[in-house]
C-alpha positions as CSV (number, residue, x, y, z in Angstrom):
1,M,-28.3,-97.8,-2.2
2,Q,-24.7,-98.2,-1.1
3,R,-22.7,-100.8,0.8
4,D,-19.4,-99.2,1.8
5,V,-18.6,-98.8,5.5
6,I,-18.3,-95.2,6.6
7,F,-18.2,-94.1,10.2
8,V,-19.7,-90.7,11.2
9,L,-19.3,-89.0,14.5
10,A,-22.7,-87.8,15.8
11,V,-22.6,-85.2,18.5
12,V,-25.2,-84.9,21.2
13,A,-25.5,-82.9,24.3
14,S,-27.8,-83.2,27.3
15,C,-28.7,-80.2,29.4
16,S,-31.1,-79.1,32.1
17,A,-34.7,-78.0,31.6
18,A,-33.4,-74.4,31.4
19,A,-31.2,-75.3,28.4
20,I,-30.6,-71.6,27.5
21,L,-28.5,-70.2,24.8
22,F,-29.1,-66.7,26.2
23,G,-31.0,-66.1,29.5
24,A,-34.8,-65.3,29.5
25,E,-37.7,-65.0,31.8
26,Q,-40.2,-67.9,32.0
27,S,-43.5,-66.0,32.2
28,S,-45.6,-65.6,29.0
29,L,-48.6,-63.8,27.7
30,P,-51.4,-65.0,25.3
31,A,-50.5,-65.7,21.7
32,V,-50.6,-63.0,19.1
33,A,-53.2,-63.2,16.3
34,P,-53.2,-66.5,14.3
35,A,-51.1,-66.7,11.2
36,Q,-52.7,-66.7,7.8
37,P,-52.7,-69.8,5.7
38,A,-49.1,-70.8,4.9
39,T,-47.6,-69.5,1.6
40,T,-44.1,-71.1,1.8
41,Y,-42.4,-74.4,2.0
42,C,-39.0,-75.2,3.5
43,N,-36.5,-78.0,3.3
44,P,-36.2,-80.7,4.7
45,L,-39.9,-81.2,3.8
46,P,-42.3,-81.5,6.8
47,I,-43.9,-84.7,5.8
48,P,-46.2,-86.4,8.4
49,D,-45.7,-90.0,9.5
50,Y,-42.1,-90.7,8.7
51,P,-41.8,-94.5,8.9
52,I,-39.2,-96.6,10.7
53,G,-36.4,-97.5,8.3
54,R,-36.7,-100.9,6.5
55,I,-33.4,-102.1,7.8
56,A,-34.2,-101.0,11.4
57,R,-37.7,-102.5,11.8
58,D,-36.5,-105.7,13.4
59,V,-33.5,-104.2,15.2
60,T,-33.1,-104.6,18.9
61,P,-31.6,-101.3,20.1
62,G,-28.2,-101.7,21.7
63,T,-27.3,-104.8,19.8
64,P,-23.7,-104.6,18.7
65,V,-23.0,-104.1,15.1
66,V,-21.4,-107.1,13.5
67,N,-21.9,-106.6,9.8
68,H,-21.6,-102.8,9.6
69,D,-23.4,-102.4,6.2
70,L,-23.7,-98.6,6.6
71,W,-24.3,-98.7,10.4
72,L,-22.6,-95.6,11.6
73,Q,-22.2,-96.5,15.3
74,S,-21.1,-99.5,17.3
75,G,-24.6,-100.3,18.5
76,M,-27.8,-100.6,16.4
77,E,-30.7,-98.3,16.9
78,Q,-34.0,-97.8,15.2
79,F,-34.2,-94.8,12.8
80,R,-36.8,-93.2,10.5
81,E,-36.4,-92.9,6.8
82,L,-37.8,-91.6,3.5
83,A,-35.8,-91.5,0.4
84,D,-35.5,-92.3,-3.4
85,V,-38.6,-90.3,-4.1
86,S,-40.7,-90.5,-7.3
87,V,-43.3,-87.8,-7.8
88,L,-46.2,-87.7,-10.2
89,W,-48.1,-84.5,-11.2
90,H,-51.7,-85.4,-11.8
91,D,-54.9,-83.3,-11.9
92,G,-53.2,-80.3,-10.2
93,K,-51.7,-82.4,-7.3
94,W,-48.4,-83.9,-6.5
95,Y,-48.4,-87.6,-5.6
96,M,-45.2,-88.7,-3.8
97,Y,-43.9,-92.3,-3.6
98,P,-40.7,-92.6,-1.6
99,S,-38.9,-95.7,-0.3
100,V,-40.3,-97.3,2.9
101,D,-44.0,-96.1,2.6
102,M,-46.4,-94.7,0.1
103,A,-48.0,-92.3,-0.7
104,W,-48.3,-88.6,0.2
105,V,-50.3,-86.0,-1.7
106,S,-50.0,-82.2,-1.9
107,S,-52.6,-80.0,-3.5
108,D,-51.0,-76.7,-2.5
109,G,-47.7,-76.9,-4.3
110,G,-45.7,-78.7,-1.7
111,I,-46.6,-76.5,1.2
112,T,-48.4,-79.3,3.0
113,W,-48.5,-83.1,2.5
114,Q,-51.2,-85.6,3.5
115,H,-50.4,-89.3,4.0
116,H,-52.6,-91.6,1.9
117,P,-51.5,-95.2,2.7
118,L,-51.8,-97.5,-0.3
119,N,-52.9,-101.1,-0.3
120,I,-49.2,-101.9,-1.1
121,R,-47.3,-99.5,1.2
122,D,-43.8,-100.9,0.9
123,I,-42.9,-103.0,-2.1
124,G,-39.2,-102.3,-2.0
125,Y,-36.7,-99.5,-2.2
126,A,-36.9,-96.8,-4.9
127,P,-40.5,-97.0,-6.1
128,T,-41.3,-95.6,-9.6
129,I,-44.8,-94.5,-10.8
130,V,-45.9,-93.6,-14.3
131,R,-49.2,-92.8,-16.0
132,H,-49.3,-94.9,-19.1
133,K,-52.3,-94.8,-21.4
134,D,-55.3,-95.0,-19.1
135,K,-53.6,-96.7,-16.1
136,F,-50.9,-96.1,-13.5
137,L,-48.0,-98.4,-13.3
138,L,-46.0,-98.8,-10.1
139,M,-43.0,-100.9,-9.1
140,A,-39.9,-100.9,-6.9
141,S,-36.5,-102.6,-6.7
142,E,-36.9,-106.3,-7.6
143,S,-40.7,-106.1,-7.3
144,E,-43.5,-107.0,-9.5
145,V,-45.2,-104.4,-11.7
146,Y,-48.5,-103.2,-10.2
147,T,-51.4,-101.4,-12.0
148,A,-54.3,-99.3,-10.9
149,Q,-56.9,-96.9,-12.3
150,S,-56.0,-94.2,-9.8
151,P,-52.7,-92.9,-8.5
152,L,-53.7,-94.1,-5.0
153,G,-54.9,-97.5,-6.1
154,P,-55.9,-100.1,-5.3
155,F,-52.9,-101.6,-7.1
156,T,-52.9,-105.1,-8.5
157,P,-49.8,-107.1,-9.4
158,I,-49.4,-108.1,-13.1
159,G,-46.0,-109.9,-12.8
160,K,-42.2,-109.2,-12.9
161,I,-40.2,-107.9,-15.8
162,P,-38.0,-110.7,-17.1
163,L,-34.4,-109.8,-18.0
164,P,-31.8,-111.9,-19.7
165,A,-29.1,-113.4,-17.6
166,G,-25.9,-111.5,-17.0
167,L,-27.5,-108.1,-16.4
168,P,-27.4,-106.1,-13.1
169,S,-30.3,-106.8,-10.7
170,Q,-33.5,-104.8,-11.1
171,T,-32.6,-102.2,-8.5
172,D,-33.7,-98.6,-8.6
173,P,-36.2,-99.0,-11.5
174,M,-37.7,-96.2,-13.5
175,L,-40.8,-96.5,-15.9
176,F,-41.2,-93.9,-18.6
177,S,-44.1,-93.4,-20.9
178,D,-43.5,-91.6,-24.2
179,D,-46.0,-91.1,-27.0
180,G,-47.6,-94.5,-26.3
181,H,-44.3,-96.3,-25.9
182,L,-43.1,-97.6,-22.5
183,Y,-39.5,-97.8,-21.4
184,Y,-37.7,-99.3,-18.4
185,Y,-34.5,-98.1,-16.8
186,W,-32.6,-99.5,-13.9
187,G,-29.2,-99.9,-12.2
188,C,-27.6,-99.7,-8.8
189,T,-24.0,-100.9,-8.8
190,P,-20.6,-99.5,-7.9
191,T,-19.5,-99.2,-11.5
192,D,-21.8,-101.0,-14.0
193,G,-24.0,-98.0,-14.9
194,I,-27.6,-97.6,-16.1
195,Y,-29.5,-99.8,-18.5
196,G,-32.6,-99.4,-20.5
197,V,-35.0,-101.3,-22.7
198,E,-38.4,-100.8,-24.3
199,L,-41.4,-102.7,-22.9
200,D,-44.5,-103.9,-24.7
201,A,-46.9,-100.9,-24.2
202,D,-49.8,-103.2,-23.6
203,N,-47.9,-105.8,-21.6
204,P,-45.3,-104.2,-19.3
205,T,-43.8,-107.6,-18.4
206,R,-42.7,-108.3,-22.0
207,L,-39.4,-106.9,-23.4
208,L,-39.2,-105.3,-26.9
209,G,-35.7,-105.6,-28.1
210,K,-32.4,-106.1,-26.2
211,P,-31.5,-104.2,-23.1
212,A,-28.7,-101.6,-23.6
213,K,-26.2,-100.0,-21.3
214,L,-26.8,-96.3,-21.5
215,M,-24.0,-94.9,-19.4
216,G,-21.3,-96.1,-17.0
217,F,-18.8,-95.1,-14.3
218,D,-16.2,-92.6,-15.5
219,P,-14.3,-91.3,-12.5
220,D,-11.4,-89.8,-14.4
221,R,-13.7,-87.6,-16.4
222,F,-16.2,-87.0,-13.6
223,P,-14.4,-87.2,-10.2
224,W,-17.7,-86.3,-8.5
225,Q,-19.0,-89.8,-9.3
226,R,-16.6,-91.4,-6.8
227,T,-17.9,-92.5,-3.5
228,G,-16.8,-91.0,-0.2
229,D,-17.4,-87.8,1.8
230,W,-14.7,-86.2,-0.3
231,N,-15.1,-88.4,-3.5
232,E,-11.9,-90.1,-2.4
233,D,-12.6,-93.7,-3.7
234,P,-11.4,-94.0,-7.2
235,N,-12.9,-97.5,-7.8
236,S,-16.5,-97.1,-6.8
237,G,-19.3,-94.7,-7.7
238,W,-22.6,-96.4,-7.0
239,I,-24.2,-95.4,-10.2
240,E,-27.9,-95.6,-9.4
241,G,-31.3,-93.9,-9.2
242,S,-31.9,-93.2,-12.9
243,W,-34.7,-90.9,-14.1
244,M,-35.9,-90.0,-17.6
245,L,-37.3,-86.6,-18.5
246,K,-38.4,-85.4,-22.0
247,R,-38.6,-81.7,-22.9
248,N,-38.9,-80.2,-26.4
249,G,-37.8,-83.4,-28.1
250,T,-34.7,-83.9,-25.9
251,Y,-34.4,-86.8,-23.5
252,Y,-32.6,-86.1,-20.2
253,L,-31.3,-89.1,-18.4
254,T,-30.4,-88.3,-14.8
255,Y,-28.6,-90.6,-12.3
256,S,-27.1,-90.5,-8.8
257,A,-23.5,-91.2,-7.8
258,A,-21.1,-91.0,-4.8
259,G,-23.1,-93.0,-2.2
260,T,-26.3,-92.1,-0.4
261,E,-24.6,-91.9,3.0
262,N,-22.1,-89.3,1.8
263,R,-22.3,-85.5,1.7
264,T,-21.2,-85.8,-1.9
265,Y,-24.2,-87.8,-3.1
266,T,-25.0,-86.0,-6.4
267,V,-27.0,-86.1,-9.6
268,G,-25.6,-86.1,-13.1
269,A,-27.4,-85.7,-16.4
270,L,-27.0,-86.8,-20.0
271,T,-29.0,-85.9,-23.1
272,S,-30.1,-87.7,-26.3
273,K,-32.6,-87.4,-29.1
274,S,-33.7,-91.0,-28.4
275,P,-35.1,-92.6,-25.2
276,L,-32.4,-95.3,-25.5
277,G,-29.5,-93.1,-26.6
278,P,-26.8,-92.7,-27.4
279,F,-26.5,-90.3,-24.5
280,T,-24.0,-87.5,-24.2
281,P,-23.1,-86.0,-20.8
282,Q,-24.2,-82.4,-20.3
283,K,-21.6,-79.7,-20.0
284,N,-23.5,-78.6,-16.9
285,N,-22.7,-81.4,-14.5
286,P,-23.4,-82.4,-11.8
287,I,-26.8,-80.7,-11.8
288,L,-27.7,-81.2,-8.1
289,R,-25.0,-81.2,-5.4
290,S,-24.7,-79.7,-2.0
291,T,-21.9,-80.7,0.4
292,E,-22.1,-78.0,3.1
293,G,-24.7,-76.7,5.5
294,L,-28.0,-78.2,6.5
295,I,-28.9,-79.8,3.2
296,T,-26.3,-82.3,1.9
297,G,-26.1,-85.5,0.0
298,T,-28.8,-84.3,-2.4
299,A,-29.6,-87.1,-5.0
300,H,-31.8,-90.0,-6.0
301,G,-35.1,-88.5,-6.7
302,S,-37.2,-87.5,-9.6
303,F,-38.3,-84.6,-11.9
304,A,-41.9,-83.7,-12.1
305,E,-44.1,-80.9,-13.6
306,G,-45.8,-78.6,-11.1
307,P,-48.0,-75.5,-10.9
308,N,-48.0,-73.2,-13.9
309,H,-46.0,-75.7,-16.0
310,S,-43.0,-75.4,-13.7
311,L,-40.5,-78.1,-13.4
312,W,-39.3,-79.5,-10.0
313,A,-36.5,-81.7,-8.6
314,F,-37.5,-83.9,-5.7
315,Y,-34.5,-85.5,-3.9
316,T,-33.1,-87.5,-1.0
317,L,-30.9,-85.7,1.5
318,R,-28.7,-87.0,4.2
319,A,-29.3,-87.2,8.0
320,A,-27.1,-90.3,8.6
321,V,-26.7,-90.4,12.4
322,V,-27.6,-94.1,13.0
323,H,-27.4,-95.5,9.5
324,G,-26.4,-94.4,6.1
325,F,-30.0,-95.0,5.0
326,E,-31.3,-92.4,7.6
327,R,-32.5,-89.8,5.1
328,R,-35.0,-87.0,4.5
329,L,-36.6,-85.4,1.4
330,G,-36.3,-82.0,-0.3
331,M,-37.6,-80.2,-3.4
332,D,-36.4,-77.2,-5.5
333,P,-37.2,-75.8,-8.9
334,A,-35.6,-77.1,-12.0
335,Y,-35.5,-75.7,-15.5
336,I,-34.2,-76.1,-19.1
337,G,-31.7,-73.4,-19.6
338,E,-31.0,-71.4,-22.8
339,D,-28.2,-73.8,-23.4
340,G,-30.8,-76.6,-23.7
341,E,-29.5,-78.4,-20.7
342,L,-31.2,-79.4,-17.5
343,H,-30.5,-77.3,-14.4
344,V,-31.6,-77.4,-10.8
345,K,-31.6,-74.3,-8.6
346,P,-29.2,-74.8,-5.6
347,P,-30.8,-76.8,-2.8
348,S,-32.5,-74.4,-0.4
349,S,-32.8,-74.5,3.4
350,V,-34.7,-71.3,4.0
351,P,-38.4,-70.6,3.2
352,Q,-39.4,-70.6,-0.4
353,R,-42.6,-69.0,-1.9
354,L,-44.3,-70.4,-5.0
355,A,-43.7,-68.0,-7.8
356,G,-47.0,-68.3,-9.6
357,T,-45.0,-68.7,-12.8
358,S,-42.9,-71.4,-14.5
359,Q,-40.0,-70.1,-12.4
360,G,-41.4,-72.5,-9.7
361,A,-40.4,-70.7,-6.4
362,V,-38.3,-67.8,-5.1
363,S,-37.0,-67.1,-1.7
364,A,-39.5,-65.6,0.7
365,G,-36.8,-63.3,2.0
366,W,-36.8,-64.8,5.4
367,A,-33.4,-65.5,6.8
368,P,-32.4,-67.5,10.0
369,L,-32.7,-65.0,12.9
370,N,-30.9,-67.1,15.6
371,A,-28.1,-64.7,16.8
372,N,-25.9,-67.6,17.8
373,R,-26.1,-69.5,14.5
374,W,-22.4,-69.1,13.7
375,T,-20.9,-68.1,17.1
376,S,-20.6,-69.7,20.5
377,A,-22.8,-68.6,23.3
378,T,-20.9,-66.1,25.4
379,S,-23.1,-65.0,28.2
380,A,-22.8,-66.5,31.7
381,A,-26.1,-68.4,31.1
382,G,-24.9,-69.5,27.6
383,N,-24.4,-73.1,26.9
384,L,-22.4,-74.4,23.9
385,S,-24.2,-77.8,24.0
386,S,-27.5,-76.1,23.5
387,R,-26.1,-74.5,20.4
388,L,-26.1,-77.9,18.7
389,A,-29.8,-77.2,18.1
390,V,-28.9,-74.2,15.9
391,D,-25.6,-75.3,14.2
392,N,-27.1,-76.0,10.8
393,D,-26.3,-79.7,10.9
394,L,-28.9,-82.5,10.9
395,R,-26.4,-84.9,12.5
396,T,-26.0,-83.0,15.8
397,W,-28.7,-82.3,18.3
398,W,-29.5,-81.2,21.8
399,Q,-31.6,-83.3,24.2
400,P,-32.9,-82.6,27.7
401,R,-31.9,-84.5,30.8
402,A,-34.1,-87.4,31.7
403,D,-35.5,-85.6,34.7
404,D,-36.5,-82.5,32.8
405,V,-40.3,-82.0,33.2
406,T,-40.8,-79.1,30.7
407,P,-37.6,-78.5,28.7
408,V,-37.0,-75.0,27.4
409,L,-34.6,-74.1,24.6
410,T,-34.0,-70.4,24.2
411,S,-32.2,-68.5,21.4
412,A,-31.4,-64.8,21.2
413,L,-32.4,-63.2,17.9
414,V,-30.4,-60.8,15.7
415,G,-31.2,-57.1,16.3
416,G,-34.4,-55.7,14.7
417,A,-35.9,-59.2,14.1
418,T,-39.4,-59.9,13.0
419,V,-40.3,-63.6,13.4
420,R,-42.2,-65.1,10.5
421,A,-41.8,-68.9,10.7
422,I,-40.4,-71.7,12.8
423,R,-38.6,-74.9,11.7
424,I,-38.0,-77.7,14.2
425,V,-36.1,-80.9,13.2
426,W,-36.7,-83.5,15.9
427,R,-34.8,-86.6,16.8
428,D,-36.9,-89.3,18.5
429,I,-34.3,-90.9,20.7
430,G,-35.2,-94.3,22.2
431,L,-37.3,-95.8,19.4
432,N,-37.9,-99.4,20.3
433,T,-41.0,-100.8,18.5
434,G,-40.3,-104.2,20.0
435,K,-41.2,-102.7,23.4
436,G,-44.0,-100.5,22.1
437,I,-41.9,-97.3,21.9
438,T,-43.2,-95.9,18.6
439,P,-43.2,-92.6,16.8
440,G,-45.9,-90.0,17.5
441,P,-46.6,-86.3,18.0
442,F,-44.3,-83.9,19.7
443,R,-46.2,-81.3,21.6
444,Y,-44.7,-77.9,22.1
445,K,-45.1,-74.1,21.8
446,V,-42.8,-71.4,20.6
447,E,-42.7,-68.0,22.3
448,V,-41.1,-64.7,21.3
449,Q,-39.8,-62.1,23.6
450,T,-41.1,-58.8,22.5
451,A,-39.5,-55.4,22.8
452,S,-41.4,-54.8,26.1
453,G,-39.7,-57.9,27.6
454,S,-42.9,-59.9,27.6
455,W,-43.2,-63.4,26.0
456,V,-46.0,-64.1,23.5
457,T,-46.9,-67.5,22.0
458,V,-46.6,-67.4,18.3
459,L,-47.0,-71.1,17.6
460,D,-49.0,-73.5,19.8
461,R,-48.8,-77.2,19.1
462,S,-49.6,-78.2,22.7
463,N,-52.5,-80.4,21.6
464,S,-51.0,-81.8,18.5
465,T,-52.0,-85.3,17.4
466,E,-49.9,-85.3,14.3
467,D,-46.5,-87.0,13.9
468,F,-44.1,-84.6,12.3
469,L,-40.4,-85.5,12.6
470,I,-39.8,-82.2,10.8
471,D,-42.1,-79.4,11.6
472,Y,-42.1,-76.1,9.6
473,R,-44.9,-73.6,10.3
474,E,-45.5,-69.9,9.6
475,C,-46.5,-67.7,12.4
476,P,-47.9,-64.1,12.8
477,A,-45.3,-61.5,12.1
478,T,-43.8,-60.7,15.6
479,P,-40.9,-58.4,16.4
480,G,-38.7,-59.8,19.1
481,S,-35.3,-60.2,20.7
482,A,-35.4,-63.9,21.6
483,A,-37.4,-67.0,20.9
484,R,-37.9,-70.1,22.9
485,L,-39.1,-73.7,22.3
486,V,-41.1,-75.1,25.2
487,I,-41.4,-78.9,24.9
488,L,-44.6,-80.0,26.5
489,G,-44.8,-83.7,25.5
490,A,-43.4,-86.5,23.4
491,P,-44.4,-90.1,22.6
492,K,-44.2,-92.4,25.6
493,G,-40.6,-93.6,26.0
494,I,-39.1,-91.1,23.6
495,T,-36.6,-88.5,24.5
496,P,-37.2,-85.4,22.3
497,G,-33.9,-84.4,20.7
498,V,-33.8,-81.1,18.8
499,A,-31.5,-81.2,15.7
500,E,-32.5,-77.8,14.5
501,F,-34.6,-75.0,16.1
502,T,-34.6,-72.3,13.4
503,V,-36.4,-69.0,13.7
504,F,-37.0,-67.4,10.3
505,G,-38.0,-63.8,9.5
506,E,-36.8,-60.3,8.6
507,T,-34.4,-57.8,10.1
508,A,-34.9,-54.1,10.2
509,K,-33.3,-52.4,7.2
510,R,-30.5,-50.0,8.0
């Protein structure tokens, strides 16, 4: 968590119901054959039931911002948020515990996630979960420690961890179980660093020994620790979000720096032969950083085992239109290299297929097919503002006019395209829970124009009852020259903005 004031320009355009990047007929034919069960995942992760941000729950939309505190516009609005994710691999499933709500479960390697609300759904920012002995321990920033017999609870509080005076607050905690021992790590400050201490293995609210500072802010040696969209602040790094991983007798302490609202938010790593150090920074640093494209600000997450003994990095990524805490989640494979250091594969924004090996995942070979992804629309019917839905940026979007009955967004595809999957990143504009305007399902269909000039429905969500702020779905392989998103419904009072309408697939080999 970060507290510097940064202003971001969010671009939005409003167009007519025929918001067309390249012209197209409006008639359509029945859908092609249904797609087979999904085999890929794609970032940002399509997690159902994204909650309203903690800071935005009691906001009255339109209220002027007085104490900016990471508000990125002059008037406050409600926004949705998941971040700071801890993931547990247990009995062949991933259990995900992010900030703002818990928990989600995936039994198919992250392709789909199901929401399983806990009896304690929001106990603070940055939850941490660990299996210790025969129980599961859960806590969050400044919270009590909770215990349960199952990763989904019910959880019962057992008390807070007492710390001596003069130490940083218990923000961004991490619990780590190691050969019967239990350790506690925490820290979220501009410069003070990460601390750790051993806990009583049978009484997690009792310290064993004296807390130790494990690492600190070192901007001269590591400029990427500095805050700012260009790491321009020499005096602040927001060292936070620690995580501990053990592999082959080596302890890997990871942490985040540079501020969650910035594109430069990043993960660094240190190693030791002891869970409490001393720690040495890896030569390979930072280990997770992406400052360009759709996926930026990749930090504060966790490392978890996965299928076939693979290793995965789960992380927060930046959306940051309304507030610096407006964030989404992603995942990509990690590994211990031949150099003995922790590595993460570069953050992905195209479909990934599970590898079936310890490699984790590989690209499905499906690229974005939108012909106008990097160029302006040029036809007479072209519209630059519609292009905001395919500009590879979560902070810009297209939205229909208020009087549009059935908005349509059409994109030409590159030559020789075969459509394989669709990703839609929505913006629910107008959230106002105080007036009963709440999140809910977007209803739509996606059609592809075939070589014959006819339109076929490849994805039909016209009767959806599921709330997906980010929706990624595979579809039957369909050759085509254009694709269009037909918006058929949105939650009452919500204007459906489209931050990204990405058509994935293959092109004919030349």
